[in-house]
N, C-alpha and C positions, 0 to 999 in steps of 0.2 A: 644644757642647765636651764632650769624655769627662771628666764631676767623676769625684773620685774621693773613694773613703771616707776621711776622717782617722784613720788608723789601725780600730781596734774601735771607736770614735764612729761616731753617726749623721751627722753634721757630713760634709756633702759638698762641695769645692774643686776648684776649677781647676788641673790641674796645672803649670802656671805659674803662680807668685807674684812678686807686683809689688813690686820689694823697693825702698825709698822712700829708702835712704840717702842718695843724693847730692841730693835732693829738701832744697833751703833752703838749699845749697852748691854746690855746684859746678853743677848745675842751677836754673835761676831757676826762680821762679815759675809763671812763664806756662808754659814748656815743664813743670813737673813735673804743671800743670792740664791740659794736651793727653795728653799720654800716660794719664793715669788716664782720663781721660775716653775715650780710645781703648781701652784695654785694656778697661771695663765694655762699651764697645757690641762687643767681641769675646769678651763671655760670661767675661771672667777676675772671680774672684768675691773671691779672697784677695792681704791686699797686706800685707805686713810695712814696721814700723818699730820703733825705739825711743827712747828717752826721752832718750839722750842725743845723738843722732843727729842735729849741728848746735844744741846745745843744744835740743833740743824743737825748732826750725823745722820741722823733718820731720813731724811728729809734726801740727803746727797747718796745712801744706800738703794733708795729706792730709783732716784732718778737713775742712774747707773744701770739697774738692774731692767729696765722696762727700757732702757734706750733704744735699740733696736726692732720694739714692739711697743713705741708710745701713744699711738694714737688708736691702738684699741682698749686702751687702760682708760678709766674714770678715775682722774686722781685729786685727791679732797687733801686738804692742809688746811690749817689756822692762823688764826692771828689773836694778838690780846691781851698774852702773859707776860709777866717784865721778860728779856731778849738772856739777863744775865741775872743774877746775885745783885748782884751792884750795877743795876739798868739805871740811867737816871730817869726821869718825872717823865719825858717824852719816847720813853723805848718800850715801852708798853702801851695799853688801850685804846683807844678808840677814835685816836684823831688823824684827819688827813694824810699830816706829817708822819707819823707811825704805821698806817695803814700801806702809803706807798714805800715807803722805807721797809717793812716786811715783806710785801708781796713781792719784788726788786728781788728780796734777799732769797728770797723760796725760789723766784722762776733759777735763779742764778743755780743755788742746790741740785734743786730738781732736772736744771739740763735741757730748758724746756722753756718753750717761747708764751706756753698761755697752761691757765691752773683751769681743770672743771669743775672745780667747785671751791669756795673758798666761805671756810665757817669764821662768825666772830667767833671764838671762842670760849666768850663767859659774857655776862652782862655786869655791867658796873654799877652795882647800888647807887641812884643817885646821878648818873651820868646821862647828858641829854645822847639819841641814837640819832639824831639827824645829819649832823656833820659825817660821819661813818660810815650810812646808808648813802649818801651824795657822794662819797671817795667811791665808794665799791660800784654804784652806777658809773660814773666814772672810766672805770680798771673795765665795766665789763662793753664800754661803749668804746674805748682802745681794742680790745680786741684782745685784752690778757685775762680778764675771765669770763669764763662763759656762764656758771650758775653761782648762787650765792648760798650761806645757810647760815643754822644759827646753833651754838650748840652750850647746853646749860643755861635754855634762854624759859623762865617760866611762861605759861600759856597770855598770862596779859601782855608780857613784852612781844610773844609775836604777834600778836594783834596789833599792837604799837606799830611795828616793821612794817606789817603787810599795811598798813594806815599810811606812813610814810612814804612806801615804794608807792601806794598807789598818788599820793600825793605830788609825788618828784618824781610823775612820770618813766618809774622804771621799774624793772621786771621784780615782782615778788621772791622773795627768799622759795628756793624748792625742797628744804628740809633739815629736819630736826631733830635735833643730838641732845637724847639726853639718856643721862642713866637709865637702866629697866631691866630687872630681874625678877625671879621668881620670890626673891627673899624683900627685894623691895621695888614695890608695884604701885610709889606715889605720884610715877608721873603718871598713871591712871584715870588720875583727878582732873588736873586742867592741863598738861604738857600736852596728852595723844591725842586727847578732843579738840586743843584748839590746833593744831597741826593739822589734822583730820578735815576740821571745818574751813580752813585756807587754803588746803590745797598742798600741803609740807607734805613729802614723803619722810618719815619715820626710822633714822638710821641710828640706832638703838646702840651704848656701848656698856660694856661689863656683863653680858646678857651670863659667865657665869660666877659675877659677885666673886671677882679679882682672885679664880681658884677657887674660891670655897664651894660652890655648886662643882666642883670637881669632883669633889668625897676623898679627896687626899689627907683634911683633915678632921681629926678625931678632938672630940671635947676635954678628954682627961689625957691629951696624948703628945710628946713635943712636936712641934710638925716640923717636919721634911728643913734638911740644911740649905737646900737648893730651892726652897719655895719661896715666896715674896714674906710670908711673914717670918719663915728662918731667917730671910735676910734683913727683919725689919724694917722693910717697907715700910711710909710712915703713913701713907696713904689707908691702906688696904687696914693698918691698924686705927684708923680714924672711923672707918666706915663701917667693910664686912666681918671685921675680925668681932662678933660679937656670939654668945653661947645659944641665942634662938636660933641664929644663923646655921652655927655647927647641925647641931641638934637636928633643924628640916634638911640640911645637904644628906644626914646621915637616913631618914627615913627616904629621900628623892634616892639616891641610890640604890638603898635594899627592892624599891616600887622597881624603878628600872631595871633590875636587873631580874626581876619574876617577869619583865614584859621582855628582855631578851634584848636591852638594850644598855646601852650606858648613861650613867646620867649626865654629862658632856652631850650628846645628844640629842637627851632630853631636854635640859635647861633650852637648850640652841632650839629645839625642836617647837619647845613653847614657847617663846618670843616670837618666832617667826610664824608661829599659827595666827597672830594676830592681827588681821586685815589692816590696820594704818601703819604696820610697818614695814619698808619697801628692804630694807635691810640690816642685819645687826654685824657689828665688828667684832670679830673675833684676831684677838690678837696672838698670838703665840709666843713662848720664849722658846722651844725647841720644834724639830720638824716631827715628832711624832707629836707633838699637840696639833701641830695644826693637821695631821691624817687624824684625828681624833674627833676633830671640827667637821669634817665632809660629813660623817654619817648620819650627822642633822639632816642633810637634803632630803635622804630616802623613808625618812621617820612619819610616820604618819600617826596623829595625836588623835584622841577619839573624846567621845563628852565625858564619861568615867576617869580619864587620865585630867581634865579638865574639873573635872569637880574633886577631884584629888588634891592640887594644887587650893583651889578654895578653901577646903579644911584646914590648910596648912596656915596660908596667909590670904584672908580675906581681901576684895579687888580694891586696889588703891589705898594700899596699907605698908605695912614694912614687916620684916618677922620682930622686929621691937617695939612694944609700942612710946609713943613719944619721939622716933628714931630723929632725926633730921640729922645730914652732912653737914659738916662744922663749913666745910671747905665752900657751902653756898646756902648761907644762914637765909634763916627767913625775915621778910624785912618788914612783916606788918606792924610792926612795934620800935617808934622811935623817939626816942626820949633826949 
C-alpha cells in the first residue's frame, strides 16, 4: 500500500478511506464486518464514520470490527448534526457542552479511549467557531483526540479555524473533507486551494457522486430498485440526480471501457490524482462494491485522461450550470 501523509502532519493514511456510512443501515452487520476485515487485510488503515450515521450504529460496528487491532487503524468520526430528529438545541452544533457529550458517546460506541481524527461535520452560518475550537484543543490535551479536521467548510472558514488555532496555541486542523468528484468540481475553486495553503490534507467524499459515476444509471431508464435512487434517498435526489451528470457518467463509462478499466476505478483514480488529496472516502454498501474500489489504486491516468474530463466538466465547475448543494447553501447574500 502506498500510504500518504495527511496534509503536513506525520500521520500516514491509505489513499482509500473506508467509508462506514452504510454500516448498520443498508449494510448489515455481517457484511460490514467482512468488508472491514478485508480492507484491513488489503492494507487499508483509514476508516470514516460519524456520530449520526444510523443513530450511532455505524460507530458501534466499526468499533467491534477493529477492536482486536485498534491501534493500526486511523479512526475518523464527526460531530455537529442533530443527534436525532427530536434533538434539543444543545444536542447539536459546536458548543463545548455538545462536543464533549458527543465525543464521550462516540468513544463509548467505538469501544476506544481515543479518536484519531475528529471532524466538525459542518459549519453553521453565523455561528462563531472559537468555543468549538477551544473545546477541541482541550480534548487533544486530555488525550481523547489526536487530530481534528473540518468537513464541508468553505475556504474562508478553513482560514478562520487556522487563525483561531494559532491564536489559542493549539495544533492546527490536519484534514479538510469536501465533496469532490468529476461532476462536482466546485471544491477546486477555494476549498482545495485553502486546504493546500494551510497544510490540511484533503479527504474528499462522494468520489462516485453517490453512485452516479458507477455507470449503473441511465437517463431514460428506471433506476435499479436496490440503488439509492430506487430507495428514494433524499440526498441523491437533492444533489447528484441531474440529467447532465447522468449523460456524463455514460460518456465516462464508455471511455473507461476503451481504456480497459471501469468507470468506478476511473472516477476514484481521477480524484486521487489530485496532489492536494491525501485520501478519498469510498463507502460501500456491498462487498462487491468494495472490491471494485480497490482497482483504482493500480490505475495510472494520463494527460489525455485529464483533458477528456476537462472537456466534460471544466475545472472548478459542476456538470449543471448554476448548481449548488441545497444542504450547504451559498452564504454571500444576507437579507
